[in-house]
C-alpha positions, -999 to 999 in steps of 0.1 A, spaced: 567 517 -69 600 506 -88 594 480 -114 625 468 -135 639 501 -124 607 522 -136 592 544 -110 554 534 -114 528 550 -96 508 527 -70 474 539 -91 488 522 -121 498 491 -102 463 486 -87 448 488 -123 472 462 -137 463 439 -111 428 443 -119 432 439 -155 455 405 -151 426 392 -128 397 399 -152 418 383 -179 425 353 -160 389 349 -152 379 354 -190 407 329 -201 397 304 -176 360 307 -186 369 305 -226 394 273 -216 365 255 -200 339 264 -228 365 254 -258 374 226 -236 337 211 -233 332 214 -270 365 199 -280 358 170 -260 323 168 -273 338 169 -309 360 140 -304 332 120 -284 351 118 -251 333 108 -224 329 137 -200 338 114 -171 369 97 -183 396 127 -187 403 134 -152 439 140 -140 443 106 -125 465 103 -96 483 70 -85 500 80 -52 497 101 -21 511 137 -20 541 143 4 521 155 31 502 123 34 530 102 25 548 120 58 519 113 80 519 78 68 558 74 75 554 91 109 522 73 122 511 49 98 524 19 118 512 27 149 485 3 165 448 18 162 427 21 194 397 33 177 379 44 145 352 66 142 329 68 112 319 109 109 292 126 89 285 162 88 261 184 62 278 199 35 290 232 44 272 262 30 302 271 9 302 237 -7 266 239 -15 269 273 -30 298 261 -51 277 231 -64 248 254 -71 270 280 -92 285 250 -111 256 234 -119 234 265 -125 214 259 -94 206 222 -107 220 208 -75 195 226 -54 165 217 -76 176 181 -78 178 180 -37 143 197 -34 128 171 -60 145 142 -42 131 156 -7 96 157 -23 97 123 -39 111 107 -6 86 129 14 117 138 38 120 174 44 149 167 67 172 149 41 206 167 33 237 153 17 264 145 42 301 145 39 316 112 52 348 105 68 369 82 92 387 96 123 415 73 136 426 72 170 464 59 169 483 46 202 515 64 202 523 55 241 507 43 269 491 77 275 494 95 244 472 91 211 473 109 177 442 114 157 441 112 119 413 118 94 408 101 61 384 113 37 381 124 -1 373 159 -15 391 163 -50 412 133 -40 422 109 -13 431 129 19 449 121 53 453 149 75 460 157 111 437 187 112 405 175 127 373 193 134 347 186 158 319 209 152 282 209 167 267 193 136 294 164 134 281 131 142 303 102 153 299 64 155 323 39 171 334 12 147 343 -12 177 371 -26 163 396 -46 181 423 -26 197 458 -25 185 449 -51 158 451 -29 129 475 -1 115 464 29 91 491 15 66 477 -19 66 441 -8 62 448 16 36 473 -6 15 446 -34 16 420 -13 3 442 1 -23 451 -33 -38 414 -45 -37 401 -17 -55 428 -1 -76 446 31 -79 421 48 -97 392 43 -76 415 47 -44 433 80 -49 410 98 -73 373 116 -68 343 116 -89 309 135 -81 289 102 -90 309 71 -88 340 76 -65 328 105 -41 336 107 -2 309 80 8 325 54 -16 359 55 -5 347 53 33 326 23 23 355 5 8 376 11 38 347 -3 60 345 -34 36 383 -39 45 371 -35 80 345 -58 76 322 -31 91 298 -21 61 269 -34 79 234 -22 80 235 1 108 270 18 95 254 17 59 221 35 70 243 60 90 268 72 63 254 60 25 232 80 2 243 64 -28 206 65 -40 207 104 -40 239 103 -57 225 80 -85 194 101 -89 214 132 -92 213 144 -127 232 173 -138 242 186 -173 276 172 -191 287 208 -194 285 210 -151 303 177 -148 330 195 -171 333 224 -152 336 203 -119 362 179 -136 382 207 -147 383 224 -113 392 190 -99 419 186 -124 433 221 -116 437 213 -78 450 178 -81 477 191 -103 486 220 -79 486 196 -49 509 173 -70 532 200 -76 532 215 -41 529 184 -22 502 192 4 463 196 3 450 229 -9 414 222 -12 392 211 20 357 229 14 338 203 34 
């Protein structure tokens, strides 16, 4: 293989790639550890140094520009258990503390069937008389709007029974953003600003955060009782910051784990 005019055997190229990969992992780990102790040294709260967003990425803006002013026919409140991938990630970055806390919560509540949900909203927009468009609004590392919807066997949907053609997606999101502020609207945090919080706030805008909907989607009690170390929160915040920064640069969603 020619590299800068030099013929380098593929065997060496393979090892160069492996070394670079291993070096990147070690550098990332050192950055995480050093960053944690630096923040501790300066007594900066672990929850107060996220890379904050105050706007949609380009992909979300394009979808809102194209579909945001169409009347909404239906809105579905959607929930599904966290994916196995997301469960493994949480157990990895919390050193299995997430699983321990989950097991303890089930034992305290005497509810072996309890499992954390990811919640989101599906919007059915009226494009024309016989044509609809579906969009999803949820929050992973940040607020996300997408036309890539899933409907798997473990997904549960609840029709919010809104008045047809009364609302638009732009109006609902803008009203929610103005009421709660950019920080809470666009950004994500494991305890106080997760997927269930943004769905709750949109339901409040729609005047649909009633007892039945709250029971269907809201697990704030578990989130409040979930206690993980500052170092784990630091890892989660650091990963979130990296993804947010990259998405802000490329303009589209990179992280869709749930």
